[in-house]
N, C-alpha and C positions, 0 to 999 in steps of 0.2 A: 448592508447587512456586515457583521465580522461576529466572532465568538472570541472567546477569551484565549484560544490558540491561533486563531485564523483570523487575517484582516482582507480576506478576500469578499470582493461586489456580488452578490446574488447572481447565480448563473454563470461564475467565472470557472467552473471546475466541469468539465466534461463526465459522461457516464461512467467513465471510467479513468481512473487513477493507479498509476505504476507508483506506488512507495519503496523507494531503497530508505536503508537506514539512514543515511550520511545526506545532509542537505549541497554538498556540494558535489555528490553523485547525480544527486536531482538536477541539478542547474546543468552539469556534462549531458545528463539524457537528451534535457530539452533541447539547450543550445547544439547538440552534435547532431541529435537523430529527429526531432521535431521540423516542421515547416511552421514559421511563424510562430514560435514560439515567446509569449510573454508572461512575464514574471506575475502569479496573481497574488502572491503574499507573501509575509519577511518576517511574521514573528520569531522573535527570539531569535532571528536569524535561521529560521526554518523554512526554507526555500519551496517556493511553487509554483510550475508553470503551465499553462496550456498553450496546445500547439496543435501542429493535425499530423498524423504518420498513414503516408498513402489517403490520403484524404480525409482520414477517421478523426475527428476532434477525441485529441487524448490530453489528459493531464500528469502532471509527475510531482509529487510532493516529498519532503524527506520526511521519515517518520520518529527521528532519535534513535536511542539504542534501548533495547530491551521492549518488552510486553505494556508494560504501564503504559508508556511512551506512545508505544504505538497505538494503543489503546485508544488514549483521547483523542489524537488525529484519526483515526479511524469511526469511533464515535460521532465525532463534529462534522467529518464530510458524510456521511451517512446522513445522519439526521437532520444537520442545517442546511446542508447543499446539496441534497438530492444523490449524492453518487451513488451508481449501482453495481459497481464492479470495481473493488480491491485488489491491485496484485502485486505482493510482496516480491521484490526483484533485490539481488544482491550477491553477496559473496556467500562460502559456505566452507567447510570443510568437509572432506570424505575421509571413509578408511578403506574403499576398495582402490584397488590397484590400477584397474582400468579406468578411471575418473583420472584426468590429466586438468592441470592447469590451464583453465580459458576454456572449457569442456562448460558446454549449458545444461544444467539439471533443470528436469520438470518436475519436481515433487507433488505428488498425489494426495498425500497425508504428512500431517507434521507433527507431534506430539513434544510434550513439554512436563518438566517434574516441577512447576514455579508455582510459587504458593498464589499466584494471581491465578492461577486454574484454581488450584485447590479451594478456595475462597467463595469462585462462580459454580465450581459443580461437587462441592463438598470434600468428600476423603476422596473423589475419583480422577486421575488422569486420563482427561476425556483426548482421543486420535481424531486431530479435523480430517476430513479427507475430501477433496474435491469429489462433487455430482457429476462424473464425468458422463452419464446418460441424461444431463440436463432434465432429470425429473422433479429436483426443488428449485423454485427460487429461490435462492435466500433471503435476499434483499426484500420481499415483496411480503416474507413471513416476518420479517422483523416488524 
């Protein structure tokens, strides 16, 4: 099985995929944090791996720069590989003085003024927020 952007076999990805933008960061995460990590895709050098974190099967794959690139990989992972959870990981800037280099920030929501968002939702900029109460299974609804 493969898609135009992913050349992994069926079942190669875990239900949960971490998505750093940089494929080298994906490799770093896989080789330094996962046990028994195996590379499962390398189309256009966008590297993806599957291994284990504390006994749980986890995948990590680069998503590229920007919303269009991430949207391509996210769509193919969910539709073609049955991935249920996508977790964006990476770096960010901060405007708060109490956020320091190396801090871990867990965002509950994010928004953009990207044209991609406006094409999907008209002239509305939608803030996407985590369902912290677990009331919606967005993967099932999709």
